[in-house]
C-alpha positions as CSV (number, residue, x, y, z in Angstrom):
1,M,26.1,-101.1,118.3
2,S,27.7,-102.7,115.4
3,T,27.9,-101.1,111.9
4,S,28.3,-102.9,108.7
5,R,31.3,-102.1,106.7
6,K,31.2,-102.6,102.9
7,K,34.6,-102.7,101.1
8,I,34.9,-101.2,97.6
9,T,37.8,-102.8,95.6
10,K,37.1,-102.5,91.8
11,N,38.9,-100.0,89.8
12,F,36.5,-97.8,87.9
13,T,38.8,-95.9,85.7
14,E,37.3,-97.4,82.5
15,S,34.1,-95.6,82.9
16,I,35.5,-92.0,82.8
17,A,36.4,-90.4,79.6
18,P,40.2,-89.9,80.3
19,F,40.9,-86.8,78.1
20,T,37.8,-84.6,79.0
21,S,38.3,-81.8,81.4
22,V,35.4,-80.0,83.1
23,H,35.2,-76.3,83.8
24,V,34.7,-75.7,87.6
25,G,34.9,-72.0,87.7
26,S,37.5,-69.3,88.3
27,R,39.2,-70.1,84.9
28,L,39.9,-73.7,86.2
29,E,39.4,-77.0,84.5
30,F,40.1,-80.3,85.9
31,F,39.9,-84.0,84.8
32,P,37.2,-85.8,86.7
33,T,39.9,-88.5,87.6
34,E,41.8,-85.8,89.6
35,I,38.8,-84.8,91.8
36,V,38.3,-86.9,94.8
37,M,35.4,-85.0,96.5
38,I,33.6,-81.7,96.3
39,Q,32.2,-80.1,99.4
40,A,29.6,-77.4,99.4
41,D,29.8,-74.2,101.4
42,I,26.9,-71.9,100.6
43,S,27.6,-70.6,97.1
44,Y,31.2,-71.8,97.1
45,S,32.6,-75.3,96.8
46,F,35.8,-76.9,97.8
47,L,37.5,-79.3,95.5
48,Y,39.7,-82.0,97.0
49,L,42.1,-83.3,94.6
50,K,43.9,-86.8,94.6
51,N,47.3,-85.1,95.3
52,G,46.0,-83.7,98.4
53,Q,45.3,-80.1,97.4
54,R,42.0,-78.2,98.4
55,I,40.9,-75.6,96.0
56,I,37.9,-73.2,96.7
57,V,35.8,-72.1,93.5
58,S,32.9,-69.8,93.4
59,T,30.7,-72.3,91.8
60,N,27.9,-73.9,93.8
61,I,27.6,-77.7,94.0
62,Q,24.5,-77.9,92.0
63,K,26.1,-76.3,89.1
64,L,29.1,-78.6,89.4
65,E,26.7,-81.6,89.7
66,E,25.2,-80.6,86.3
67,R,28.7,-80.2,84.6
68,F,29.8,-83.7,86.0
69,L,26.7,-85.4,85.0
70,P,28.2,-87.2,81.9
71,F,30.7,-88.8,84.4
72,R,29.2,-91.8,86.1
73,N,31.8,-91.9,88.8
74,M,30.8,-88.4,90.2
75,V,27.9,-89.1,92.7
76,R,26.0,-86.7,94.9
77,I,25.7,-88.4,98.2
78,H,24.7,-85.6,100.5
79,R,23.3,-82.0,100.3
80,S,26.9,-80.9,100.9
81,F,29.0,-83.6,99.3
82,M,29.7,-85.1,95.9
83,I,32.2,-87.9,95.6
84,N,34.2,-89.6,92.9
85,T,33.5,-93.4,93.5
86,Q,36.8,-94.2,91.9
87,F,38.4,-93.1,95.2
88,L,35.9,-94.7,97.4
89,K,37.6,-97.1,100.0
90,Y,34.7,-98.2,102.0
91,V,31.3,-97.4,103.4
92,E,30.7,-97.8,107.1
93,G,27.3,-96.8,108.4
94,S,26.4,-93.4,107.1
95,N,30.0,-92.5,106.3
96,A,32.0,-92.8,103.1
97,F,35.8,-93.2,103.5
98,L,37.9,-92.0,100.6
99,I,41.6,-91.9,99.9
100,N,43.9,-89.4,101.7
101,D,42.0,-90.1,105.0
102,M,38.9,-88.1,103.8
103,Q,35.5,-88.9,104.9
104,C,32.1,-87.5,104.3
105,V,28.4,-88.3,105.4
106,I,26.0,-90.1,103.3
107,S,22.3,-88.8,103.5
108,R,19.6,-91.4,103.9
109,R,17.9,-90.4,100.8
110,K,21.1,-90.5,98.6
111,R,22.4,-93.8,100.2
112,N,20.6,-95.9,97.6
113,D,21.8,-93.7,94.7
114,L,25.4,-94.4,95.7
115,F,25.0,-98.1,96.0
116,Q,23.1,-98.1,92.6
117,S,25.9,-96.2,90.9
118,I,28.5,-98.6,92.5
119,Q,26.5,-101.6,91.2
120,I,26.2,-100.1,87.6
121,L,29.9,-99.5,87.6
122,N,30.7,-103.1,88.8
123,S,28.6,-104.7,86.1
């Protein structure tokens, strides 16, 4: 069974406000350009940073999604995953592949949201 692979090559840094940090909980603030992916784990969230660090915060992914709403690059692609499309390498089937050999699942219902956000950022 062959799966299609869509390559993402455009740099999306111009769509993110570079000097705005977001409170993620536990007295921590990060710039959206530092976060590659957010993974939900019940009422906690794991933040995966571009330098390879993984940080756990006691804020759920829904609350983080609300806080990252002004940043178009942060897209919820699954019940358990939110990614920064700036670090998206390619999409193959129902998986998104990111930098640092990270990958996550794209839900059927959120797949169109991801492609729409990429299309908006490309224009």
